[in-house]
C-alpha positions as CSV (number, residue, x, y, z in Angstrom):
1,M,3.8,-4.5,17.0
2,R,2.1,-2.5,14.2
3,L,4.1,-1.5,11.2
4,A,1.9,1.5,10.5
5,S,4.2,4.0,12.2
6,V,7.3,2.8,10.5
7,I,5.7,2.4,7.0
8,A,4.0,5.7,7.5
9,A,7.4,7.3,7.8
10,L,8.2,5.9,4.4
11,A,5.0,7.5,3.0
12,I,6.0,11.1,3.7
13,L,7.0,12.6,0.4
14,G,7.6,16.3,0.0
15,G,5.2,17.2,2.8
16,A,2.2,15.7,0.9
17,T,0.2,12.9,2.5
18,A,-1.6,10.2,0.7
19,C,-4.0,7.4,1.7
20,G,-4.8,4.3,-0.1
21,H,-8.1,2.8,0.9
22,Q,-10.4,5.7,1.7
23,D,-14.0,6.2,1.0
24,T,-14.3,8.1,-2.3
25,A,-17.6,9.8,-1.4
26,D,-17.5,13.6,-1.3
27,E,-19.9,16.2,-0.1
28,G,-21.5,18.3,-2.8
29,P,-21.6,17.9,-6.6
30,E,-19.2,15.2,-8.0
31,P,-16.1,16.8,-9.6
32,S,-15.4,15.2,-13.0
33,I,-12.9,12.3,-13.1
34,R,-10.4,12.6,-16.0
35,R,-8.3,9.9,-17.5
36,V,-4.6,10.6,-17.2
37,D,-2.6,7.3,-17.7
38,L,0.9,8.4,-16.5
39,P,3.5,7.2,-14.0
40,L,2.2,7.8,-10.4
41,D,5.4,9.4,-9.2
42,T,5.1,11.9,-12.1
43,A,1.5,12.7,-11.2
44,M,2.4,13.3,-7.6
45,K,5.3,15.6,-8.6
46,T,3.0,17.5,-10.8
47,A,0.5,18.1,-8.0
48,A,3.3,19.1,-5.6
49,D,4.8,21.5,-8.2
50,Q,1.4,23.1,-8.5
51,G,1.2,23.5,-4.7
52,K,-1.6,20.9,-4.4
53,G,-2.1,18.1,-2.0
54,F,-3.1,14.7,-3.2
55,S,-4.5,11.4,-2.2
56,L,-3.9,8.0,-3.7
57,R,-6.6,5.4,-4.3
58,D,-7.0,2.1,-6.0
59,A,-8.6,2.6,-9.5
60,T,-10.2,-0.8,-9.2
61,S,-12.8,-2.4,-6.9
62,L,-10.2,-4.2,-4.9
63,G,-9.5,-1.4,-2.4
64,R,-5.8,-1.8,-2.4
65,Y,-3.6,0.5,-0.4
66,I,-1.5,2.7,-2.8
67,S,1.7,3.7,-1.0
68,P,3.4,6.9,-2.1
69,A,6.7,5.4,-1.0
70,Y,6.4,2.9,-3.9
71,A,4.8,5.3,-6.4
72,S,7.4,4.3,-9.1
73,H,5.6,0.8,-9.1
74,F,2.2,2.3,-10.0
75,K,0.6,4.4,-12.7
76,A,-2.2,7.0,-12.3
77,C,-5.2,6.1,-14.5
78,F,-7.6,8.9,-13.4
79,E,-7.5,12.1,-11.5
80,K,-10.3,14.1,-9.8
81,Q,-9.5,17.7,-9.0
82,K,-10.6,19.1,-5.7
83,P,-10.5,22.9,-6.4
84,N,-11.9,23.9,-3.0
85,L,-9.1,22.0,-1.3
86,S,-6.3,22.7,-3.8
87,A,-5.9,19.0,-4.1
88,V,-6.3,16.1,-6.5
89,D,-7.3,12.5,-6.0
90,Y,-5.3,10.0,-8.1
91,F,-6.7,6.6,-8.9
92,A,-3.9,4.1,-9.6
93,V,-3.0,0.5,-10.6
94,R,0.3,-1.3,-10.6
95,S,2.5,-0.3,-13.6
96,S,2.1,-3.9,-15.0
97,E,-1.7,-3.7,-15.0
98,K,-4.0,-2.1,-17.5
99,C,-6.0,0.9,-16.4
100,P,-9.7,0.0,-16.0
101,L,-12.2,1.7,-18.2
102,R,-13.7,3.4,-15.2
103,V,-12.9,4.0,-11.5
104,G,-14.0,1.1,-9.4
105,E,-14.1,-1.5,-12.2
106,D,-13.9,-5.2,-11.0
107,M,-10.5,-6.8,-11.4
108,P,-9.2,-10.2,-10.4
109,P,-7.4,-10.0,-7.1
110,G,-3.6,-10.5,-7.0
111,K,-2.0,-13.1,-4.8
112,T,-0.5,-12.6,-1.3
113,P,3.3,-12.7,-1.9
114,K,5.5,-15.4,-0.2
115,V,7.5,-13.6,2.5
116,V,8.6,-16.6,4.6
117,G,12.4,-16.6,4.6
118,V,12.6,-12.9,3.8
119,N,13.8,-10.2,6.2
120,L,11.1,-8.2,7.9
121,R,11.9,-4.9,6.1
122,K,11.6,-6.6,2.6
123,A,8.5,-8.6,3.7
124,A,6.7,-5.4,4.8
125,Q,7.6,-3.7,1.6
126,Q,6.2,-6.7,-0.5
127,L,3.0,-6.8,1.4
128,V,2.4,-3.0,1.1
129,E,3.3,-3.2,-2.6
130,A,0.7,-6.0,-2.9
131,G,-1.9,-3.5,-1.6
132,F,-2.1,-4.3,2.1
133,A,-2.5,-1.2,4.3
134,P,0.5,-0.8,6.7
135,D,-1.9,-0.5,9.7
136,H,-3.3,-4.0,8.8
137,I,0.1,-5.7,9.1
138,S,1.2,-7.0,12.5
139,V,4.4,-8.7,13.6
140,D,5.2,-11.0,16.4
141,T,8.9,-11.1,17.3
142,L,10.1,-14.3,19.0
143,D,13.4,-14.9,20.7
144,A,15.5,-18.1,20.2
145,K,13.3,-19.9,22.8
146,G,10.1,-19.0,21.0
147,R,9.0,-16.2,23.5
148,R,7.6,-12.9,22.3
149,T,10.1,-10.1,22.6
150,G,9.8,-6.3,22.2
151,G,11.7,-4.2,19.8
152,R,12.0,-4.1,16.0
153,H,14.2,-6.6,14.4
154,W,14.1,-5.5,10.7
155,S,16.9,-7.9,9.7
156,W,15.2,-11.0,11.2
157,K,13.6,-13.4,8.9
158,V,9.9,-14.1,8.6
159,C,9.3,-17.7,9.8
160,E,5.5,-17.7,9.5
161,Q,3.0,-15.7,7.5
162,N,-0.8,-15.5,7.6
163,P,-2.5,-15.4,5.1
164,T,-0.3,-17.9,3.3
165,A,1.4,-17.2,0.0
166,G,-0.9,-17.4,-2.9
167,T,-4.1,-16.4,-1.0
168,P,-6.2,-14.0,-3.1
169,F,-5.8,-10.4,-2.1
170,S,-8.6,-8.9,0.0
171,A,-8.5,-5.4,1.6
172,D,-10.1,-7.0,4.6
173,L,-7.2,-9.4,5.3
174,R,-4.8,-8.4,8.1
175,P,-1.5,-10.0,7.5
176,K,0.4,-11.4,10.5
177,L,4.1,-12.2,10.4
178,V,6.2,-14.1,12.9
179,V,9.9,-13.2,12.9
180,E,12.8,-14.8,14.6
181,A,16.6,-14.3,14.5
182,S,16.8,-17.8,13.1
183,C,13.8,-19.8,11.9
184,S,13.7,-23.4,13.0
185,G,13.9,-25.6,9.9
186,N,15.5,-22.9,7.7
């Protein structure tokens, strides 16, 4: 089961849509990129108050997904106005990180969080906050006999995760979680 549809519902804020790991190439002359260094939720509100749409992108070379649902955990480092679209691109990093000197600067990757033993809802949140795109996260739900089941069981615990905790982040990774009502050995 893909979490994209559920996590995407979290991403709808004020009618504006945002994406995290899009190609930054544009047609035509390159609009200037301006340093802003402010909380991402404030930047998003400013754009919405001005009647503009926005997209969210990683300010580093890591290609992390930046979720508008967790904007309070990030800060906008740069903005690029899109006057023909009445929109703005925000380039962001986690609030705890320093803004890079320029968009796309190399940065050491963070680590995959440990989500084994955590309920599915919290595990999905932690993976998205770590920069994994919701459509890259998959979940297998197992019943008490270890058989795959349908349905969403948000309160069930994660019994297995791949990649394992501590694996360096890569936008190419596709996390897979196995959840059960009761993990054996827990």
